C-alpha positions in Angstrom: -19.0 67.0 143.0 -19.8 68.2 139.5 -23.5 69.0 138.8 -24.6 69.1 135.2 -27.9 70.8 134.5 -30.1 70.0 131.5 -33.8 70.1 130.6 -35.1 66.9 129.0 -33.9 63.7 127.3 -35.6 61.3 124.7 -34.9 58.3 122.6 -33.7 60.5 119.7 -31.7 62.8 121.9 -29.9 65.8 120.6 -26.1 66.4 120.6 -26.4 68.1 124.0 -27.4 64.8 125.7 -24.8 62.8 123.8 -22.2 65.4 124.8 -23.2 64.9 128.4 -22.9 61.1 128.1 -19.4 61.5 126.8 -18.6 63.8 129.6 -19.9 61.3 132.1 -17.4 58.7 130.9 -14.6 61.2 131.1 -15.5 62.2 134.6 -15.5 58.6 135.7 -12.1 58.0 134.1 -10.5 61.0 135.9 -12.2 60.1 139.2 -14.5 63.2 139.3 -17.8 62.5 141.0 -20.7 63.8 138.9 -24.4 64.1 138.7 -26.5 64.9 135.7 -29.8 66.7 136.5 -32.8 66.8 134.2 -35.7 69.2 135.0 -38.3 68.4 132.3 -41.4 66.4 133.1 -41.1 63.1 131.3 -44.4 61.1 131.1 -44.3 58.6 128.2 -41.1 56.8 129.3 -39.3 56.1 132.5 -36.4 58.5 132.5 -34.0 55.7 133.6 -34.6 53.9 130.3 -33.7 57.1 128.4 -30.6 57.9 130.3 -29.3 54.3 130.3 -29.9 54.2 126.6 -27.1 56.6 125.9 -24.7 55.4 128.6 -25.4 57.1 131.9 -25.3 55.2 135.1 -28.4 55.2 137.3 -26.5 56.7 140.3 -25.4 59.6 138.1 -28.9 60.8 137.4 -31.0 63.3 139.4 -34.6 64.0 138.1 -36.2 67.1 139.5 -39.5 65.4 140.3 -38.1 62.5 142.3 -35.3 64.5 144.0 -37.7 65.3 146.8 -38.8 61.7 147.3 -36.8 58.7 148.4 -37.3 56.9 145.1 -34.1 56.1 143.3 -33.5 56.2 139.6 -34.2 52.7 138.5 -35.6 50.6 135.6 -39.2 49.6 135.6 -39.7 46.4 137.6 -43.4 46.8 138.6 -45.3 44.1 136.9 -48.8 43.3 135.6 -49.1 40.8 138.5 -48.3 43.6 141.0 -50.9 45.8 139.4 -53.6 43.1 139.5 -53.1 42.7 143.3 -54.2 46.3 143.7 -57.5 46.0 141.7 -60.7 46.7 143.7 -62.2 43.4 142.5 -61.2 40.1 141.2 -64.0 40.2 138.6 -62.3 41.6 135.5 -61.2 40.6 132.0 -57.8 41.4 130.5 -56.6 41.7 126.9 -53.4 42.9 125.4 -52.2 44.2 122.1 -48.4 44.7 122.0 -47.3 47.4 124.4 -50.8 48.2 125.6 -53.3 46.2 127.6 -56.8 46.7 129.1 -58.3 45.5 132.3 -62.1 45.7 132.0 -63.9 46.2 135.4 -67.6 45.7 136.2 -69.9 48.6 135.4 -70.3 50.8 132.4 -67.0 51.9 130.7 -64.8 51.2 133.7 -61.3 50.0 132.8 -57.5 50.3 133.3 -55.4 51.1 130.2 -52.0 49.5 130.9 -48.8 50.6 129.2 -46.0 48.1 129.2 -42.3 48.9 128.7 -42.2 46.9 125.5 -44.3 44.5 123.5 -43.2 41.3 125.3 -42.5 42.4 128.8 -44.9 42.1 131.8 -43.3 45.3 133.3 -45.8 48.2 133.6 -44.7 51.8 133.2 -48.0 53.6 133.6 -51.7 53.0 134.0 -54.7 55.1 133.0 -57.8 54.6 135.2 -61.1 55.3 133.5 -64.4 55.4 135.4 -67.8 55.9 133.6 -65.9 56.7 130.5 -63.9 59.6 132.2 -60.2 59.5 132.9 -59.8 60.0 136.6 -56.1 59.0 137.3 -52.8 58.0 135.8 -50.2 56.1 137.9 -46.5 56.0 136.9 -44.2 53.2 138.2 -40.6 52.1 138.4 -40.2 49.6 141.3 -43.3 51.1 142.9 -45.8 53.9 142.3 -43.6 57.0 141.8 -46.4 59.6 141.2 -50.0 59.9 140.1 -51.9 62.4 138.1 -55.6 63.2 139.0 -58.1 64.3 136.4 -61.7 65.7 136.4 -63.9 66.3 133.4 -64.0 69.9 132.2 -65.5 71.1 128.9 -65.7 67.6 127.7 -62.0 67.0 128.3 -59.9 65.4 131.0 -58.5 68.2 133.1 -55.3 67.6 135.1 -55.6 69.3 138.5 -53.1 67.4 140.7 -49.9 65.4 140.7 -49.0 63.6 143.8 -45.4 62.3 144.3 -44.8 59.4 146.7 -42.1 57.9 148.8 -41.3 54.2 148.6 -43.6 53.5 151.6 -46.6 55.1 149.8 -46.6 58.3 151.8 -47.0 61.6 150.0 -43.7 63.5 149.6 -45.3 66.6 148.0 -48.0 67.7 145.6 -48.2 69.7 142.4 -51.5 71.6 142.0 -52.4 72.7 138.5 -55.0 75.3 137.5 -55.3 76.6 134.0 -51.6 76.3 133.3 -50.5 77.7 136.6 -48.8 75.3 139.1 -48.1 75.3 142.8 -45.9 72.8 144.6 -47.0 72.0 148.2 -44.7 70.5 150.7 -45.5 69.7 154.3 -43.7 72.8 155.4 -43.7 75.2 152.5 -45.2 76.2 149.1 -43.6 77.1 145.8 -45.6 79.0 143.2 -43.7 78.0 140.0 -41.5 75.4 138.5 -38.6 77.8 138.6 -39.0 78.2 142.3 -39.0 74.4 142.6 -35.7 74.2 140.7 -34.3 76.8 142.9 -35.3 74.9 146.0 -33.6 71.7 144.6 -30.4 73.7 144.0 -30.5 75.0 147.5 -31.0 71.5 148.8 -27.8 70.3 147.1 -25.9 72.3 149.7 -23.2 73.4 147.3 -19.8 74.6 148.4 -16.7 76.1 146.9 -15.5 72.5 146.1 -18.4 71.9 143.8 -18.7 72.8 140.1 -22.0 73.5 138.4 -22.1 73.0 134.6 -25.2 74.3 132.8 -25.9 72.7 129.5 -29.3 74.5 128.9 -30.3 77.6 130.8 -33.9 78.1 129.5 -36.2 78.5 132.4 -33.6 77.4 135.0 -30.6 79.6 134.5 -31.6 82.4 136.8 -32.7 80.2 139.8 -29.5 78.1 139.5 -27.3 81.2 139.6 -29.3 82.5 142.5 -28.8 79.4 144.6 -25.3 78.1 143.8 -23.6 79.7 146.7 -19.8 79.4 146.5 -19.8 76.7 143.8 -18.0 77.5 140.5 -20.3 77.9 137.5 -19.6 77.0 133.9 -21.8 77.5 130.9 -21.5 74.9 128.1 -21.9 76.4 124.6 -23.4 73.8 122.3 -24.3 75.9 119.3 -23.5 79.1 117.5 -23.8 81.8 120.1 -24.9 84.7 118.0 -26.8 85.7 114.9 -24.4 87.0 112.2 -27.1 88.6 110.1 -28.2 90.8 113.0 -24.8 91.8 114.2 -22.8 94.9 113.2 -19.9 96.9 114.5 -22.1 98.4 117.3 -24.5 95.7 118.3 -24.5 92.0 118.6 -27.6 89.7 118.7 -26.8 86.8 121.0 -28.4 83.4 120.6 -31.4 83.7 123.0 -30.3 80.3 124.6 -27.1 82.0 125.8 -28.2 85.7 126.1 -29.0 85.4 129.8 -25.8 83.6 130.8 -23.7 86.2 128.8 -25.5 89.1 130.5 -24.8 87.4 133.9 -21.0 86.9 133.0 -20.0 88.4 136.4 -21.7 85.4 138.1 -20.2 82.9 135.6 -16.7 81.6 136.3 -16.1 80.2 132.9 -17.6 79.2 129.5 -16.8 76.1 127.6 -16.8 75.9 123.8 -16.2 72.8 121.7 -13.8 74.4 119.2 -10.9 76.8 119.3 -12.5 78.9 116.5 -15.6 79.5 118.6 -13.5 80.2 121.8 -11.5 82.9 120.0 -14.6 84.5 118.5 -16.5 84.5 121.7 -13.7 86.2 123.6 -13.3 88.8 120.9 -17.0 89.6 120.9 -17.1 89.9 124.7 -14.2 92.4 124.5 -15.8 94.4 121.7 -19.4 94.5 122.8 -19.3 94.2 126.5 -15.8 95.4 127.4 -14.6 92.4 129.2 -12.9 89.1 128.3 -14.3 86.0 130.0 -12.5 82.8 130.8 -13.3 80.4 128.0 -12.0 76.8 127.7 -12.0 74.7 124.6 -13.0 71.2 125.4 -14.5 68.9 122.7 -17.9 67.7 123.6 -16.9 64.1 122.9 -13.8 62.0 122.5 -12.5 58.9 120.8 -11.4 56.0 122.9 -9.4 54.8 119.9 -9.1 55.2 116.1 -11.2 52.6 114.3 -9.6 50.8 111.3 -11.6 48.6 108.9 -11.1 44.8 109.5 -12.1 44.2 105.9 -12.0 46.5 102.9 -14.3 49.5 103.0 -17.4 49.1 100.8 -16.5 50.9 97.5 -18.4 54.1 96.8 -20.3 53.9 100.1 -21.5 57.1 101.8 -23.0 57.6 105.2 -24.5 60.3 107.3 -25.8 60.3 110.9 -28.0 62.8 112.7 -31.4 63.5 114.1 -33.8 63.4 111.1 -34.7 67.0 111.6 -35.3 69.8 109.1 -32.2 71.7 110.1 -30.0 68.8 109.2 -31.0 69.0 105.6 -30.9 65.2 104.9 -33.1 65.9 101.9 -30.2 67.8 100.3 -28.0 64.9 100.8 -30.5 62.5 99.3 -31.0 64.7 96.2 -27.2 65.1 95.8 -26.5 61.4 96.0 -29.3 60.6 93.5 -27.9 63.2 91.1 -24.3 62.1 91.5 -25.3 58.5 90.9 -26.2 59.4 87.3 -22.4 59.8 86.8 -21.2 57.2 89.4 -23.8 54.4 89.3 -22.0 52.5 92.1 -22.8 55.1 94.8 -24.8 54.1 97.9 -26.0 56.1 100.9 -26.9 54.9 104.4 -28.7 57.4 106.7 -28.6 56.8 110.5 -30.8 58.4 113.0 -34.4 59.0 114.0 -36.6 62.0 114.0 -39.7 63.9 112.8 -38.6 64.1 109.2 -38.4 60.3 108.7 -41.6 59.8 106.8 -40.9 62.8 104.5 -37.4 61.5 103.7 -38.7 58.1 102.9 -41.2 59.6 100.5 -38.4 61.6 98.9 -36.3 58.4 98.4 -39.3 56.7 96.9 -40.0 59.7 94.6 -36.4 59.6 93.3 -36.7 55.8 92.9 -33.6 55.4 95.1 -34.8 52.7 97.5 -32.2 50.3 96.3 -29.2 52.5 97.1 -30.4 55.0 99.7 -31.6 53.4 103.0 -32.8 54.8 106.3 -31.0 52.6 108.9 -32.6 54.1 112.0 -30.9 54.6 115.4 -27.8 52.3 115.8 -24.6 52.2 117.7 -22.3 53.6 115.0 -18.9 53.2 116.7 -18.1 50.1 114.8 -19.7 51.2 111.5 -17.8 54.4 110.3 -14.8 52.5 109.2 -16.9 50.4 106.8 -17.6 53.4 104.6 -15.7 55.6 102.1 -17.2 59.0 102.9 -19.2 61.0 105.4 -21.6 63.5 103.9 -23.1 66.4 105.9 -25.9 68.8 104.9 -26.1 70.8 108.1 -25.7 74.5 108.0 -24.8 74.8 111.7 -22.8 72.5 114.0 -21.5 73.7 117.3 -19.2 70.7 117.2 -20.6 67.6 115.5 -20.1 64.3 117.4 -20.7 62.3 114.3 -18.1 64.3 112.4 -15.6 63.5 115.1 -16.5 59.9 115.1 -16.3 59.9 111.3 -12.7 61.1 111.2 -11.9 58.6 114.0 -13.0 55.9 111.5 -10.8 57.5 108.8 -13.6 59.0 106.8 -13.2 62.0 104.6 -16.0 64.5 105.0 -17.9 66.8 102.6 -19.8 69.6 104.2 -20.5 73.3 104.1 -18.0 75.9 105.3 -20.1 77.0 108.3 -19.2 77.4 111.9 -18.0 75.5 113.8 -17.9 71.7 113.3 -17.1 71.3 109.6 -14.0 73.6 109.6 -12.8 71.8 112.7 -12.8 68.4 111.1 -12.2 69.1 107.4 -9.0 70.3 105.8 -9.9 71.4 102.3 -8.6 69.1 99.7 -6.8 66.9 102.3 -9.5 64.9 103.9 -12.6 66.3 102.2 -14.2 69.5 100.9 -15.6 72.6 102.5 -18.3 74.1 100.3 -18.5 77.9 100.4 -22.0 79.3 101.0 -23.6 82.6 102.1 -27.1 84.0 102.8 -27.8 84.2 99.1 -26.9 80.6 98.2 -30.0 78.8 97.0 -31.0 75.3 97.9 -30.5 74.3 94.3 -26.9 75.7 94.4 -26.2 73.8 97.6 -27.4 70.5 96.2 -25.4 71.1 93.0 -22.3 71.8 95.1 -22.7 68.7 97.2 -23.2 66.7 94.0 -20.1 68.2 92.4 -17.9 67.4 95.4 -19.2 63.9 95.5 -18.2 63.3 91.9 -14.9 65.0 92.5 -14.0 62.9 95.5 -14.8 59.6 93.9 -13.2 60.4 90.5 -10.2 62.6 91.4 -9.2 62.3 95.1 -6.6 59.9 96.5 -8.9 58.2 98.9 -6.2 56.4 100.8 -4.4 59.7 101.5 -7.7 61.3 102.6 -8.3 58.4 105.0 -4.9 58.8 106.5 -5.3 62.6 107.0 -8.6 62.1 108.8 -6.9 59.6 111.2 -4.2 62.1 111.8 -6.7 64.9 112.7 -8.6 62.5 114.9 -5.6 62.0 117.3 -6.2 65.3 119.1 -9.7 64.1 120.1 -8.6 60.9 121.7 -10.1 60.4 125.2 -6.9 60.8 127.1 -6.3 64.2 125.6 -9.8 65.4 126.4 -9.8 64.0 129.9 -6.7 66.1 130.7 -8.6 69.3 129.7 -11.5 68.4 132.1 -9.1 67.4 134.8 -7.6 70.9 134.7 -11.0 72.4 135.5 -12.8 70.0 137.8 -9.8 68.3 139.4 
């Protein structure tokens, strides 16, 4: 069995979760049994809805908090009708507004706040129970009540003091006692005094053997207890980002990325590392040799793959540009918007579609409005892009750091040339300068204005000077090494 460890997951998941979902498909294809373990507490959604959203199968998922119960990972099927049957009285009124509802009970300020899975469904994900105006309990459901939170008023706020996790028959599997940020997990036969200890207990309960492989995608808060409890299983660390800080590294000392520092320090207990690109593989091994005096086993395995190359069924939209990422500050979508708006003064046919969701959405929409670009720059939200890349002429990236870049891989799989900055590691992996796009040289002194100007200049250059047909063909050629059958063979050599 292959066990993949991560922290959390959301609707706008990061590249780490998408990389895991790609990996899940490959493991299925090569016949490797796999589980994907998430250790973060997730309250506002049922974890199954989030994992299914990006392609995981329910039976592939382990959630730390239900691992110790007999509840299976499943979609929400508990309904409003089920809830009403548990009410203490039949004297109540009910109202609903979209995804939320309210059951008003007799007495002063007594009610249930009901949270549905969507605006039309009768399926209930969670309920907040209020008595006398004070929150006293929250219940969370899938096909039954999975766990409850208990609250007491403290300093005019609702204070969480207990979570109780249930089995399917309603019996208590274990309890999480909370006091001023400190937690204790109480089982019938033992007590754990931190979440880290709980994770360690879960790992020990997996009963790992030498035939198992443990892959750790994120080590924060869990790396130490995993390594302590893996037994004879082989351990691999997945590197998803730049693994060191170049500005704080010299010939004597290296500053590792703090997400990987612990796993690098524990290299004697790690069987292998996995990078997404050959460039990072080579650099990591060189740095281990130079600064630590050892050379680890490092495999290069792309974090994603292409089932096939995607060719347009109709002509690509002329002068069309796309980009796809989380709408986060570090993705610098604002630079892309400004560059397209400036380039359009020279090439008035340009258009830009931006795919993704994230915290910067409102700010980006305001920027588009400020530039009066609403007619040709559009935020398209979260969509399945696999059938969209081939409709465009160009992929534009503003990111200053990509450990790999799933959207970059998918872009060349759709024959798109790419313009991006010459920064480790994704852009140089997918862009051959002047052949299927442009790599923009930058350093620590390059200003934002200079970066936007460089993006603008390359845009104009590509649409006025480049042989776009030749650029499309070169992207398709580069994409062939990322076809699924090629990547599957690399995993098969490791996990069997």
